[in-house]
C-alpha positions in Angstrom: 46.8 69.4 -3.6 48.5 71.6 -6.3 51.8 72.8 -5.1 53.1 75.8 -7.1 57.2 75.9 -7.6 57.4 78.8 -5.4 55.7 76.8 -2.2 58.4 74.5 -3.6 61.9 76.9 -3.6 60.6 78.5 -0.2 60.4 75.2 1.1 63.7 73.9 -0.4 65.2 77.7 1.0 64.3 77.3 4.3 66.0 73.1 4.3 69.2 74.8 2.6 69.2 77.8 5.4 68.5 75.5 8.5 71.7 73.0 7.2 74.1 75.5 6.8 77.0 75.8 9.0 75.7 79.3 10.1 72.7 78.0 11.1 74.4 75.1 13.7 73.2 76.8 17.8 75.6 79.6 18.9 77.9 78.5 21.3 77.5 78.4 24.9 78.6 81.8 26.4 82.0 81.7 28.1 82.0 80.9 32.0 83.2 83.2 34.6 86.3 81.8 36.0 87.5 81.5 39.2 91.2 81.2 40.6 91.5 79.7 44.4 94.5 80.9 45.4 97.5 79.6 47.9 100.8 79.2 48.9 100.0 76.3 51.2 96.8 74.4 50.5 95.2 71.0 51.7 93.7 70.8 47.7 90.1 71.6 46.9 88.9 69.6 49.9 90.6 71.5 52.0 88.4 73.2 55.5 88.5 76.8 54.4 87.8 76.4 50.2 84.9 73.8 51.2 84.1 76.3 53.1 84.3 78.9 50.2 82.4 76.2 47.5 79.7 75.9 49.6 79.0 79.0 49.8 78.9 79.6 46.2 76.8 77.5 46.0 74.1 78.1 48.5 74.2 81.9 46.8 74.0 79.5 42.8 77.3 79.3 41.9 78.2 76.3 40.9 81.3 74.6 39.4 81.1 73.4 35.7 77.7 75.2 35.2 77.5 78.6 35.7 81.4 79.3 36.2 84.3 77.2 36.5 86.2 77.5 40.3 90.2 77.0 39.5 92.3 75.9 42.5 96.0 76.8 42.5 98.7 76.1 44.9 102.1 77.3 45.3 103.3 74.3 47.2 105.2 76.8 49.8 107.1 78.7 47.0 106.9 82.6 46.8 108.3 82.3 43.0 105.7 79.6 41.8 103.1 81.1 43.7 104.2 84.8 41.1 104.3 82.0 38.5 100.5 81.3 39.1 99.2 85.0 39.5 101.0 86.1 36.4 99.4 82.9 34.6 96.1 83.5 36.0 96.5 87.4 35.0 97.4 86.4 31.3 94.3 84.0 30.8 91.8 87.1 31.8 90.7 84.8 34.8 87.2 87.2 36.4 88.3 87.0 40.4 91.1 86.2 42.2 90.6 84.4 45.5 94.0 85.0 47.9 93.7 83.1 50.6 96.5 85.2 52.9 97.8 88.2 52.5 101.0 86.6 50.6 98.4 86.0 47.9 97.0 88.7 47.8 100.3 91.3 47.4 101.7 88.7 44.9 98.5 89.2 42.9 98.7 92.6 43.2 102.1 92.7 41.5 100.4 91.7 37.9 97.1 93.6 38.0 95.1 96.5 38.8 92.6 95.6 37.2 90.7 91.8 37.7 89.5 91.6 41.3 91.6 90.5 43.8 89.2 89.4 46.7 90.9 88.4 50.6 89.5 85.7 52.0 91.1 86.0 55.4 94.1 89.1 55.3 95.0 90.2 58.8 95.8 94.3 58.2 95.3 95.0 55.0 96.3 99.0 54.4 99.3 98.1 56.4 100.4 95.6 54.2 99.6 98.1 51.6 97.0 95.9 49.5 94.0 98.9 50.2 93.6 102.1 50.8 91.5 101.8 54.1 88.4 99.4 54.7 86.0 101.7 54.4 87.1 102.9 50.9 89.7 100.1 50.0 89.9 101.7 46.0 91.5 99.7 43.2 90.8 96.7 43.0 91.1 94.6 46.0 89.0 94.0 49.2 88.1 91.1 51.1 87.5 89.7 54.7 89.9 91.3 57.7 90.9 89.5 60.9 93.0 91.3 62.3 92.3 92.5 66.0 95.3 92.8 68.3 93.3 92.6 71.4 93.0 89.2 70.0 96.5 88.3 70.4 97.1 89.9 73.9 93.4 88.4 74.9 95.6 84.9 73.8 98.6 85.0 76.1 95.9 86.1 79.1 93.9 83.1 78.6 97.3 81.4 78.7 98.0 82.3 81.8 95.1 81.5 83.1 94.7 78.1 82.4 98.7 77.9 83.3 98.9 79.8 86.2 102.7 79.0 86.5 103.6 79.8 82.8 106.6 82.1 82.4 107.8 81.3 79.5 105.8 81.0 75.8 106.8 80.9 72.0 105.1 82.2 69.1 105.2 80.5 65.9 104.2 83.5 63.2 105.3 84.4 59.5 107.1 87.7 59.2 105.9 87.7 55.8 102.7 89.1 56.5 103.4 92.7 57.5 100.7 92.3 60.8 101.9 89.7 62.0 104.9 91.4 63.2 101.9 94.0 65.2 100.4 90.7 66.4 103.8 89.1 68.6 104.7 92.2 69.3 101.1 92.5 71.3 101.3 89.3 72.5 105.0 90.6 74.3 103.6 93.2 75.7 100.4 91.4 77.5 103.2 89.3 78.1 104.8 91.3 80.2 102.2 92.6 82.2 101.3 89.2 82.9 105.0 87.7 83.8 105.3 86.0 81.0 108.5 86.1 78.5 106.6 85.4 74.6 109.4 84.6 72.5 109.4 85.1 68.9 110.1 82.3 66.6 109.9 82.9 62.1 108.7 80.4 60.4 108.9 81.4 56.7 108.9 77.5 55.4 108.3 73.9 56.4 111.7 73.4 56.6 112.0 76.7 59.1 109.0 75.0 60.6 110.6 71.9 61.5 114.0 73.4 62.3 111.8 75.7 64.6 109.6 72.8 66.4 112.3 70.7 66.8 114.0 74.0 69.1 110.9 74.2 70.9 111.6 71.9 74.5 115.2 72.8 74.2 114.2 76.4 75.0 112.8 76.6 78.3 109.3 77.1 76.8 106.2 76.5 78.6 104.1 76.6 75.7 103.0 77.6 72.2 101.1 80.3 71.0 101.0 81.2 66.9 99.9 84.3 64.1 97.6 83.5 61.5 99.1 81.7 58.5 98.8 79.7 55.8 101.8 78.0 56.6 101.2 77.3 60.3 97.3 76.3 59.3 99.0 73.7 56.3 101.2 72.0 59.1 98.8 72.0 61.9 99.4 68.4 63.7 102.9 68.8 63.3 102.8 71.7 65.8 99.7 70.3 67.6 102.3 66.1 67.5 105.2 68.4 69.1 103.5 70.2 71.7 101.6 66.5 72.5 104.7 65.0 72.7 105.9 68.1 75.2 103.4 68.0 76.9 103.4 71.5 76.5 99.3 73.6 76.8 98.8 75.4 73.3 96.7 78.3 72.2 96.0 78.6 68.7 94.0 81.2 66.3 92.3 78.8 64.6 89.7 76.4 65.9 91.1 74.1 63.1 94.0 72.9 65.3 91.9 72.2 68.6 89.7 69.7 66.0 93.1 68.5 65.0 93.9 67.7 68.2 95.0 70.9 69.9 94.5 72.1 73.6 92.7 75.7 72.3 91.7 78.3 70.7 90.7 81.9 70.5 89.9 84.0 67.5 87.5 83.8 64.3 86.4 81.2 62.7 87.9 81.3 59.4 85.6 79.2 57.3 83.6 81.9 57.6 85.8 84.2 56.8 85.8 82.0 53.4 82.1 81.9 53.2 82.3 85.7 53.0 84.2 86.0 50.6 82.3 83.8 48.7 80.0 86.5 49.0 82.5 89.1 47.6 83.1 87.2 44.5 79.2 86.5 44.2 78.9 90.5 43.7 81.5 91.1 41.9 80.2 88.6 39.5 77.1 90.5 39.2 78.7 93.5 38.5 80.2 95.2 41.6 83.4 97.1 42.1 86.3 96.1 44.2 86.7 99.0 45.5 83.4 99.8 46.4 83.0 97.4 48.9 84.5 98.0 51.9 86.3 95.4 53.2 85.0 93.9 56.3 86.3 93.4 59.7 85.4 90.4 61.8 83.6 91.0 65.0 82.6 88.1 66.1 85.5 85.5 68.1 85.1 82.2 69.1 86.9 80.1 71.9 87.1 76.3 71.3 88.4 74.1 74.2 89.5 70.3 73.6 89.1 68.5 76.8 90.4 65.4 75.6 94.1 67.1 75.2 93.5 68.9 78.5 93.1 65.0 80.7 96.0 63.8 78.1 98.7 67.3 78.6 97.5 66.8 82.4 96.0 70.2 82.2 93.0 71.5 84.3 90.7 73.8 82.1 89.3 76.3 84.3 85.8 76.7 84.7 85.4 80.0 84.2 87.2 79.1 80.9 85.4 76.0 80.3 82.0 78.9 81.2 84.0 81.1 78.4 84.0 78.8 75.5 81.5 78.2 72.9 83.2 74.9 72.3 84.2 71.9 74.5 85.3 69.2 72.7 85.2 65.8 75.3 
C-alpha cells in the first residue's frame, strides 16, 4: 500500500496535537460548597446534621461527588463564629446553612449575597433575618418553628402531669430574640395555672452549669426549656441534673427524651433540618433565597419516656398517654 507524504504529515500532526499539554483532559468542574455551621455542635454525626446529610443524599447530592459539605463548629464562642462566617464568605462558599438564629445573625454580618438557609430558627422577622415569612427578601430563607402557643401548651402539659406543681424554671438563651417571647408565654400560661415560671438565662456552657447547680436550691419543682443550640448540645447534663434531683421536665425537642428526659412537646427538629436540605437543593438548582417563603412547622409531637417517669416516681396521666405520638418504654 502506498503511503503518501501528506498522509504521514497528517498522522504526525494528530499525534503531536494529542500529546500537547493543551490537549489534556479539562479539569473537573468545581463542586458547589455548602457550609453547615453551628455555634455548638456534636460534629457531622450529630442527630441534626445527620438528618440534613441524609436528606441531601435522597435529593441526589452526594458529598464529595457532586457537592462538598463542610461542617464548622464555633465551640460556643461567638467571636469564633464570626471568624468562621467571615472566612466562609471570603472563600466564596455557595450556601451557608445556619443551625439557629445566632448563626444566621452572624452570617448576615458578612454577606448580603451568599444564600443563607436557616435550619431551625424561631421568628426570623423578629430576629431581623427576613422582611416577612412569605417574602423574606434578601439572601436568607429556611424553616421557622416558633409557635408561642407551644410554650403555653408545655406549661399546661407539665401542670397536668404534676397537679401540685407551683414553681418551675425555664432555661433559655437571650441571644435568640424570640426566646424572650417564649419565656413570656410560659410565664403568662403559668400565671393562669398557678405556676410561677422563673427565668434562667443561659449564654454559655459555663453559665448553664451555674444555673443547673442553682436548681434544687431555689424551690424549683420542674424544668422547662426553650429551643437553643447550647441547651441541645448539653442536653445530657440537663437531663442528668433533673434525674439527680428527681424533677420532672418537659423539653421542646424529642432528643432530650431520647437522652433520658421525661417528656417533650414541639416540632421534630430533625425534620426541620431535612426541610433545610430541600431549600439548599432548590438554591443549588438556581432558586433565589429571597423568593422562597419561610416554611412554618405545622406538625408537633408529644413524646413521653415511661422509664424515666417510673424512676422519678411520676405517674403520667392517661389523658397525656393517649395524646402522645410516641411512648418510650
